[in-house]
N, C-alpha and C positions, 0 to 999 in steps of 0.2 A: 336852283329854282329861284331865279331873280324875279322881282316884281317892280313894275314901273306904274306910276299913277299920274294921270293928268286930270285934275279935279277942278281947275279953274276957281271960280268964286266960292266953291263949296269947301275949299281947303281949310278955311278958318273955322267953319262949323265942325269939320272933322277933328281938328286940333282940340277944340273945346270938348268934344265928346270923348276923345282919348284921355284928356286930363280928368274928366269926370269919372271915367272907368277906373283910372288909377286911384282917384280919391276914394271911391267906394269899394276898392279892393275886389272888383268883379272877377278878375282873372283867378286870384287866389281862392275866392269863394266857389268858383266853378270847380276847381280841382279838389276842393274840400267837400264837394257835392252838397253845397248849401242851397236848398230849394228856394230860399227867399231871393235869390238872384232873379227869379222869374215870378213866383207867386208866394203868398203867405202860407199856403197849405201844401204839404208834400205829396199828395196822391198823384200818381203817374209822373213823378219827377224823380224822387229819390230812388225809385226802383227802375229807372231808365237811363242811368248814367254809367253803365258798365262799359260803354264804348271808349271811355277815357283811358281805360287800362287793359282793354281786350288784347292788345298786341303782346302783352306780357304772357298771357295764357296761351296765345296761339304759337308763340315761339317754342313752347314746350310740346306742341303737337306736330311740329314740322316733320320729324322722323316718321311718326305714324301716318301722316298724310302721304309722305313719299312711299312708304311701304304699301299702303292701300292702293295708291296709283299704280305701282308696279304689279300688284296682284290683279288689278283690272286689265292691265296690258297683257300680262301673262295668260289670263283667262280667255283672251281673244276678242274682247269687246272692241267693236269698231266705232260705236256711237255712245255718247252719254247725253241723255235727254233730261233736262231739268224741268220739272213740273212745279211751278210756283207763281206767285203774283207779287207785284209791288216790291217791297224790300227784299223779298226772297229771290227775285228774278232780275232786277235791273242792274245790280252790281255785277252778277255773272254775265249778263248780256254785254256790259262794257268790256269785261275781260275777254270775252269771246271775240268781240269785234276788233279790239285793239291788238291782241296777240295772235289771232287767227289759228289756223290748223297747224299743230306741231307734228313733225314727223314722228312716227311710232305711236303717238298718243291717239286716243279716240277723238272723233269730231264732236265738239260740244254743240248741242242744239238747245235753245231756250224756248220752251213752249209756255207762254203766259197768256193764252187765249183759249176760250171754250167755243169759239166759232167753229162749227163742224167742218167747214172747208179748210180752215187752218189746221185742225187736228188731222184731217185726212191727208193734207200735204206732208205733214211730218211723218205720218204713218207710212206713206208711200216712199218716203226718202230713206227709211231705215230698214235694217234686217232685224226683226224682233229677237231672233235667236242670238244676235251679237250686240244687243243694246242693253245698257245699264240705265235705269231710270232713277233720278234723284227726286224724291218727293219732299218738297221744302215748304214748311209752314211753321211759323213761330208758335202759334196757338195750337196747331195740330187739328184745328177744326175749320180752316178756310175751305169754303165749298169748292172752289175751282180746282185746286190741286188734288183734293180728295176724289172728286168725280173723274178727273183725268187719270188718277191712279186706277180707279175701278175699270175704266175703259181699257187702259193698256195692260192691266193685269189679265183681263180676258183675252186680249190679243196675244200676250206672251204665253198664257196657258194653252191656247189653241196651237201654238207653235212648238213649244218644248215640253208641254205637259204640266199638270198641276204640281207635281212633286218638285220639279226643277224651277218653277216660275219665281219663287221667292228670292232666289239668288240673283235675280235681275233687278232687285229694288233696294234702295238705300233711303233712309229717312234722315232729314235734318230738321230738328225741332227743339223746343225747350224741354227740360227734364219733366217727366211725369205726365206728359200730354197724352191725349187719346191716340195720337199717332205713334207714340212710343209703345203703347199697349198693343196697338194693331200690328206694328212691325214684329213684335214678339210672337203674336199668335199666328201671323201669316208668313213667317219665315224669311223676313228681310235679311239680306246679306250683312248689313251693318246699320247701326243707328248712331248718328252724331248728335249728342245732346249739347246744345249751345248754352252759354251762360244766360240765365233767365232775365238779367237786369239790362238787356239791350233791346231797344225798340227796333222794329223791322228795318226802317229806313236808315238806321245807324249801324247796320249789322254787316256791312260789306267786308270788314276786316276780321270777321269772325268766321265760324264754320260755314255760314250761309254764302259767303263769297269765296272762301279759300278752298272748300271741298270741290266745287265744280271747277275752280281754277286749277287745282292740283291735278284733277282727272284729265284736264285738257293740256297738261304739260307746262302751265305757267310756273315760274320759279317763285313760289310763295315766300321763300326766305328773303329774296331780293325785294319783293313787294313790302314785306313787313319791315325791312331795314329802312327803306325810304320813309315809311309811315312813322317809324320810331324817331327818325331825324326831325320830322315835322312835329311830332308830339313833344319832343324836347324843346323845340323852338317855341311852341305854343304854351310852354310852362313859364316863359319869361314874364316877369312882373311889369316890364316896360310895354305898355300898350302899343307904342310905335314900332317896337322891335319884334313884337309878337305877330307873326304873319296871319294866324287865324283870327286874332282879335282885331288886327288892322282891317282885314277884309270885312269882318262882321260889323265893325263900327261904320265903315263906309256904306255897306248895304243898308244898315239900320237908319243912319242919318239921311241917306238919299231917299229912302222910302218915306220918312217923316217929312221930307221937303217936297213930296210929290213925284219923285223919280223912283217909282215902285216897280217899273218894268225892267228887271235885271236881264239884260240881253247877252246871252253867252254866245260868243263866236269862237270856234275851235278849229285847229288844224285838221286837215282831212283824216289823219291817222287816229285822232282821238275824238272824232265828231260825235260819237254816240255816248260820250261822257255826259252829254246834256240830258239823256234819258234818266240817268241816276240823279244828277244834281237837281233836275226838275222836280222829282218826287221829294227829295230832301227839303228843298226850300218851300215848295207849294204846300205840302202836308204839314210841315213844321210851323209855318208862319200864317197860313191862310185860315184865320179863325177870328171870332169876335168882331167881324166886320173890318178886320185889318189884314195886312199881308203883303208879301213881296211876290210879284208875279214873275216866275222864271220863263224866259222866252228862249227856247232852244230850237236849233235846226231851222231857223228862219232864213229865207234867202237874203243875200246881200243886195241892197238897193242903193241908189244914190243918196248921199247924206241929207239932201234937202227934204226927203220924205220922212225922216225920223222926228218925232215930237219931242217936247221938252219934259217927257215923263220917263226917260230912259237913263239907265246906267249900263254901260257896256263893259264886259269882261272878256278879254281875249286870252284863251288858253292856247299858247303857242308851243308846239312840239319842235324842238331844234332838229334840223335835218330833214324835216318834212317838206312837201311841196307847198310852200307858204306864199308864193308870189301873189296869187289873187287875193288872199285874205290880208296879207301885209298891206297891199295897196288900198284895200277897202278900209281897214282900220286906221290907216294914216289919214285918209280923207275924213273919216268920222271924227278923229281927234282934231284935225285942222278946222272942222266946222264948229268946234267949241263944246262938243258933247263930252261928258265925263267918261274917261276910259281907264281901265286897269288892265295891264298886260302881265300875265304870269307865264314865265318861260320854263318849260319842261326840258331837261337835258336828254332824257330818253323815256321810253314807254313805262319803265318801272317806277318813274316818278308819280305814276298813278296812285301808288300807296300813300305818298305824301299828300296828294291832292284830295284823296278821300278824307284824310284826317283834317286837313286845313278847312275844307268846306263844312265838315261836321262841327268843328269848333266855331267857325265863323257864324254858322246858322244859330248856334246856341247863344252867341253874343248878340246877334241881331234880334233874336227873340226877346232877350232881356230889354233891349232898347225899345222894342215895340210894346212891351208889357204883356206878353202872351206866354203860354206854356208851349215850348217848341217840341214837346215829347208826346202830346196826346193828339187825337184826331176825332173830335166830337161829332162831326157831321158825316163821317164815313158810314156810320151805322144806319143813318137815315135811309140811304139808298139800299142797303141790305134789307132793311125791314120792308121798304116799299116793294122790292123784288119778291119777297115772300108773299105779300098780299096779292101781287099780280098773278103769281103762280097758283094761289088759292082760287082766284077767279077762274083761271083756266081749268082747274080741277073740278070746280062746281058747274061750269057752263060749257066746257069743251072748247073755249076760245079765249084768246088774250083780249083784254079790254082795249077799246079804241082810244086813241089819244088825239088831242087837239092842241095846236100851237097858235100863237098869236098872229102869225102872218108869214109872208114870203121871205126869201133870202134878202131881196132888195129892201124890203120894209125893215128887216132887222138891221141891216147895215146903215140905213138912213138914221138910225138912232145914235150912230157913232158921234162922239164929241171928244174934245181933248181929255185925255186920261182914260178913255175906254180901251178895252182890248177885246179882240175877236178870237174866240176859242172854237176850234173845229174838233168835234168828237165823233170819230168814225168807227162804226161797228162793221169794219171791212177787213178782209185779209190783207196783211202787209205785203207789198211787192215793190220792187225798184221802180216799176213804171207808175204805180199809184203814187209813190213818194214824189216822183218827179212832177206829176200832174198837180198834186196838192201843193207842192212848192211853188209852182207857177200861179196857182190860185191865190196863195198867200201874198205873193209879190204884187199881184194886181190889187188886192185889198189894201196893202200898205200904201201903194202909190196913189190910189184913188181916195182913200179915207184917212190916211195919215195916222193909223192906229197900229199898235203892236198886235201880233198874231201868235196863237199857240195851236198845236196840233197833237192829238193823241189817238191811238187805236183803242177801241173798247173790246173787252172790259178792262184792259190794262190800266187805262187812265183813272178808273174808279178807285184804284189802289194807289194813285199818284196825285194828279192834279184835281181829282174829284173833290177833295176836301176844300181846296181853294175856291173852286167854282161856286160852292154852296155857302162856305163859311167866311170867305175873304171879303174884300171890298166889293160892293155891288156895282162894278164897272165892266162886267163881262157881258158881251153879246155872244151867245152860244148857239152854234149850229150843230145839230145832231144829224149824222148821216147813217141811214140804215138800208139794208138790202135784203132781198130774198136769198135764201141759202140754196145754192145749186145742188148740194147733197147734204142730207141731214144724217145724224147718227143718234141712236138711242142711248139714253143714260141708264146704265145697268141698275135695275131695282127701283127706278123712278118712273112716275107716270108722265114724264115729259122728255123731250129730246134736247140735245145740246143746242140746236137751233132755237127751240122754244125758250130755253133758259137765257140765251143771249138776247133774244127779243124782250124777254121779261126784264132783264137788267136795264136795257135801253129805256123801256117804258117807265120803270121805277125811277131811274135817274131823272128822266124828263119831268116826272111828276114832282119830285123833290125840288128841282130847279124852279119850277113854276110856283110851288108853295113858298119858296124862299124869296119870291119877288124878282127873279132873274129874267132877263129878256132872252128868249130861246125860240128857235124854229127848227123844224124837222124837214128833211128831204129824204124820201124813201124811193129807192129805185128797184124795180123788179128785174132789172137787166144785169146786175152785178156792179162791182166796185168801179171799174173803168168808166161805165156809163155815167155814174155820179160825178166822177172827177172831170170828165169832159163837159158835163152839163154846167158844173160850177165855173169852169174856166171860160166857157162860152158866154155866160151871163155877164162877165166882167171884161169881155174882150174890148 
């Protein structure tokens, strides 16, 4: 896992920062779980540092994970559907996309949306009688996976009967949560109780990532082995030789110098790594008006269109089809932009990268003076959603929302240092991804700003914290659609479509209350109509 850096005039600042890190014993203090690395008070820090040693515990679970995976295969399960959000889903989604479908093992499907069209698409894809559902929630009270469980419990019961249905469900949660209790009462096949001292976005190397990985045939022992190599390297007291500290120091000092748009470019085989690192960085650093803006999945453009607010990181998978990205990264480097290149020898180096970026984010948080383990603004959107649903219950309709202007008016606010965030309450598809990518390209080339993109409500558990608590430099476009088919929520006075709409309204309200520039485009014709409309506006 080689690393090359082209930092230009920033190299001197980085060297000073590394020397200061060593002087203050930051590395040793992180490993000692000293909360004063980040804040003078310990709440939501000292009880969130279990990720530093979680691989030690997980090595002891390898045999049991292998045995359970064999049990699932022998039982004839053909699909494993993960029901989770944010830290419970994005790591597994990376593993699914990078390692693909393994022969003999079930197909892993990650469902981290309550959009009824998305739910129906998954439901139509599987055979409920041959599907195992992983209900993943650290707190055990996350609304989305709990409601998805209730929906699919009903589907499974109608297929195999109430007595057999419990054997189709597995819980991944912290010890003693309501989900543990529910799993016992409702006959879940198994419960994986995760170490409680790990925050969701730092949990990929725990049960939250390894259980779905093992079910899909990923060699979790190999993944942990590369993670351990990186963990050992990140224990080095030398800040320059410590790969996690070095990356974190560059991230932090670049952000403090105005280069706060960390732009991840990845080889095709590991391109969805950006989904995971996006949440890690955005939710960890985007608070107190500060933050590093992770830019993932952005289309490559000519280097003349990139502003001077960027730091580029190229995650390069050896042996992948890198011709296009190699050429683009070389051009970016030649233009004088700061570029870090991280070389992965094979896909199992993902374990190492998971740990490297976790350690780096903790170091960057220290330099920014924030607590990288809490998410103070996420709850605001949840509370706003509850109020919207209360209005619906009292009046029979969701409240109307007003935004400040059109898409063009929003983009006319762009200035150096701005970024454009697209928040789409739309079903993901390859065609929509392609169209949104083209839209982002046109924004970059016309307005010279970085762009981000997330599907809702997934991004509420990821970049949502940054949008509201980070620097007030985001121009946010919310995309909403009418749902072509709605689904009732068992036991609730609303549907999945209404809940999705309520989340969109609640988030819009919080963004407005936070003084953010935001616009909404609603299409009654579906996701592709919106994508075409956006592309046409900037043709």
